[in-house]
N, C-alpha and C positions, 0 to 999 in steps of 0.2 A: 454538821447540820444540827440546828437547835429546834426541836419539834415540841414547843410548849403548848399549853391549852389554846392560846390565841391562834397559833400557827395551824393547829389541828382543825380548829373551827373554820379557818380560812380555806384550808385544803378541802374539807368536806363541802363547804359552800360552793367553791369554784368547780368541783367535780359535779355537784348537783346541777349547776347552771350549764355546764358543758353537756351533760347527758340530755337535759331538757332542750337545749338549743339544737342539738343534733337530731333529736326526735322531731322537733318542729320542722326542720329542713326536709325531712323525708316522709312526714305524715301526710296521708291523703286528705285533701281539703278542696272544696269548690273554689276557695279564694287562696290559692297557693302563695300569691304575692303577700297577702296579709301574714301568713305563717312565716314567710321568709324574713319579713321586716322585724317581727318579734324575735325570731331566731337570731338575727344579726345583733339586735339590741342586747339579748341575753348572753350571746357568745362574747361580746365585747366586755360585758361585766365579768364574765368568767375569766377572760384574759387578764383583766385588771386584778381579779382575785389572785390569780397565779403570780402576777407581778408583785402584789403585796406579800404573798408567801415567800417570794424570792429574797426579800430583805428581812422579813420577820424571822425566818428560819435560818438566816445567814447563808442561804444557798448562793447568794450573789457572789460569794467568794469563788464559786466554781462555775456558775452559769452566767454567761455574759450577754445572752441574747436580749434580755430586757434592758441592758445598758446600751446596746447598740441601736435599738429602735424604740426609744421612749416617745410618748406623745405622738403616736401615729394613728393607731386604731381608735384612740379616744376621739379623734375628729369625726368619727362615723356615728358616735352615740346619739348626737342630736338629730342628724338626718334620718337615722333608722327609726327613732321615736316618732318624728313627724310623719314619715311615710307610713308607719303602722297606723297612726290615727287617721291619716288620709285614706287608707285602704278601706275604711268602713264606708266611705262614700264611693260606691261601686261604679257610679256613672257620673261624669266620664272617667274612664280608667286613667291611672297614672301613666304618663308617657315619659320615656327616657329617665327612669328613676336614678340611673347611674350618675347623672349630672350633679345630683346633690352630694355625691361622694368625691367629686373632683378635688376638693380642698385637701383631701388626704395626700394627693400627689406632691404637694409642696413639702410637708415634713418628711415624707418617704424619700423624695429626691435628695433632700438635704442630707439625710442620714446615709443614703447610698453613696453620695459623693464624699461624705466624711470617711467612710470605710475605705473606699478606693484611694482617696487622698492620703490616708494614713499609711497604707502599704506602699504607695509611690514614694512618700516622704521618708519612710523607714528604710526601704531597701534600695534606694538609688544613691549613687555616689554624690557626696556633697549636698545631700538633701535637695533634690531637683526642684521641689516646690519652693516658692519664695516666702511662704508663711507656713507655720505649723498648723496641721488640721485641728489641733485643740482650740485654735481661735474660732474656727467655724462652729465647734461644739459649744463654746461659750456664748457665741452670738445666738445660736439656736435655742439654748436653754433660757435666754433672756425673753424671747418672744413666744416660745412654744406653749407654755402653760396659759398665759393670758389669752392667746389666740384660741386655744382649745376651750377655755371657759366661755369666751365670747361666742364661739360657734355653738356650743351646747345651749347657752341661754337664748340665743337668737332663734334657733330651731325649736326650742321649748315654747317660746312665745308664738311661733307659727302653729305649733301643735294645739296650744290653748285656743287660739283664734279659730282654727279649723274645727275643734270640738264644739265651740259655741255656735258656729255656723250650722253644723250638722244638727245640733240640738234645736236651733231655731227653725230649721227646715223639717223637723220631725223625721229625720232619716234613721235614727237609732232606736232600737228597742230598749226597754229599761235596763236589761242586763248588760247590754253593750255600753250604755252611758255610765252606769255605776262603775264598771271596771275601768273604763278610760279615765273617768274622773278621779278614781283612787290612784291610778298609775301616774297621772300628771301631778297630783297633789304630792305624792312621795318624791317624784322626780324634781318637782319645784323646790322641795326642802333640800334635796341633795345638791342642786345647783346653788342654792343660797348658802349652804354650808361650805361648798367648794369655793365660791367667791369670797366668803368671809375668811376662810383659812388663808387664801392667797393675800388678801388685804392685810390681815393680821401679821403675816410674816414680813410684809414690806413696811408696815407702819412701825412695828416694834423691833424690826431687824432680827427676827428669830429664824435661824437657819440650822440645818443639820438633820432635819427630818422629824423632830419632836412635834412640830406643829401639825403633822399629818395623822397623828394617832387617832384623833377624834373622827376625822372624815373616813379614815380607813376602817375604823370599827363600824361606823354607820354603813360603809360599803358592804361589809360582810353581812350585816343585818338585811340590807337592801337585796343582796344576792339571794339570800334564803327566802325573803318575802316574795320577790319576783318569781323565783322558781316554783314556790308552793302555790301562790295565788294565780300566777300565769297558767299553770297546768289546770287547776280547777276551774278558773274563770273561762278559759277557752272551751272546756267541756260544757259548762253551763250555757255559754253563749251559743254553741253549736246546737244544743238541744232546743233552746229557745227559738233560734232561727228556723229549725225544722218545723216546730209547732206553728210558727207564724206562717210559714210557707204552706203547711197543710191546711190551716184555717183559710187562707186566701184561696187555695185551690178548691176547697169544698164549696166556696161561694161562686165558683165559675160554673156556667152551664155546660152540659155535655157537648152541645153543639159548638161552643166556643173552644173547648179543649180539643175536639176533633179537628176543627178548622186550623188551629195553631199547629197541631201535630202534623197534619197533612201539608201545610204550607212550609213547615220546617223541613220535612223530608224532601219536598220539591226544591227548596232552596239549596239543599246539599246535593241531591242526586242530579238535578238538571242544571241549576245555576252554579253549582260547584263552589259555593262560597268558602268552603274549607281550604281552598287553595290560597286564600289571602292570609299572609303571615301575621298581619295586624288585626285579624278579625276580633270583634268584640260582641258581647251579648246585646249591647245597645244597637250596634250596626245591624245585626241579624234581625232584631226585633223591628227596627224601622223598615227593613227590606220586606218582611212578611206582613207588615201592617198591624203590629200589636205593641204592647209595652214590654220593657225588659223584665218587669216584675211578673207579668203573666207568662212570658216565655220561660223564666226561671222556674216558676211553679209547675208548669207543664213538664219541663225536663226532669225536675226532681220527683214529682209525684206520678206522672204517667210513664215517662221513659225510665226513670230510676237512675239517672246520671246527672252529674254536674255539667255545666256548659263546656268546660275545657275537655273533660273526659269524652263527651259526646262528639265534639269536633275532631278530637284526635283519633277517635274510632273510625271516622270517615277517612281521615288521612292515612291511617294504617292500612285500610282496605285498598286505597289507591296505590300505596307503595307496593303492596303484595301483587297487585295487577301488573305494575311496572316490572317487578322482579320476574314475573312469568312471561313477560313479553320480550322476545329476542331483539326487537328493534331498540330496546333501551339498554342493551348489554354493554354499551360503551360508557354508561354512567356508573359511578360508585354508589354504594348504598347510601352514603350521606348525601350525594347529589340527588338521588331519587327522593330522599326525605325532604330536602329543600324544595324540590319541584312540586311536592304534594302539600306544601304549606307549613311544614315544620321550620322553625327558625333557630333551633339548637339541637345538636347531636344528643346530649344527655336526655333532653325531653323526649326525643324520638325513641331512644333506646328504652326508656321507662314505659312509654305508651305502647310500644310494640310488644314488649315482654308481658305487659298487663293484659293486652288484647289476645295474644296468641299463646302465651305460655312458653315462648321461645325467643331467643335473641334473633335479630335480623339475619345474622350469619348462619345460625342453626337452621332457620327457615329456608334460606337459599340452598344450603347443603342438602336438606331433606328433599326439596323439589328436584334437585339435580339427580339424586339417587333414583327418584321415582321415574324420571325421564329415560334412564338408561334401559336398553332392551334386555 
């Protein structure tokens, strides 16, 4: 292993991005989707940092994982950036965001078949396959990089257009706009450098890896910049959003706040809107006859909770009731959670633990002990 200054800087940058990405995934936020998209974006950069470290430190002689699955995760960098920008437009919410990542299945499937094909070809008599898997690898290498560049640049343009629309519709506070504008400017430079590196290699027939030193150096700088600026900007934006919500709330009359608060409780207690797995703040606002902005302000300033936390609180109470009701004993805990509006087990587990201080299983065991004579 050769750990020179460059490799050490790459290692520290990749670790910084890894820690920040994991932090974003689990940090509490009213807009968890926004945090997740930025986390995905940063974690992909972190992975590419470790990939750079793999060849710069000559670890590639011993670690083959980066050689087995190259140009797979990079197909997600464009979609995650676009969806992060799109997440600032809270209404309407993003539906089926996973569809933007389907393109990753093509390179992943190709690499998976290559690995399987290699073992079949290597360990069967007379080489069962009619062609060597290396042919598939060569074909993949020819199209993977230009396809990933095209994907990144296309989604970058989508992100730029989305930011312009949000700016035109006055959907962003100044702090949000400045951060997104900076992020897209730096990403635009990165895409330009990436495309230029690829074209340079083909025009001047430069191969062997030397042509990537410039872009890999910039990638290291980019990782440090995103990690540092992303952390501080998300904090600044959060404070600015809270101040904006507070200011809007202060201009609401007490009668309006009381009316929205009462209508919201009725919508949950009597209409049981929380049972809808695709519930949104816009849908609830329309149901109770107010705006999403007003409802969000009341939730944050009067109730002291974000929309998802508030809805999940009602769902947790409903699950607890089902757990105590013998008529639902035939259902699993996960089944009860889905019956009460949750659409994923991890979300249910987190919400239940946050609301009760116990896991669902601990809660059930505790109630069973109390019932014993």
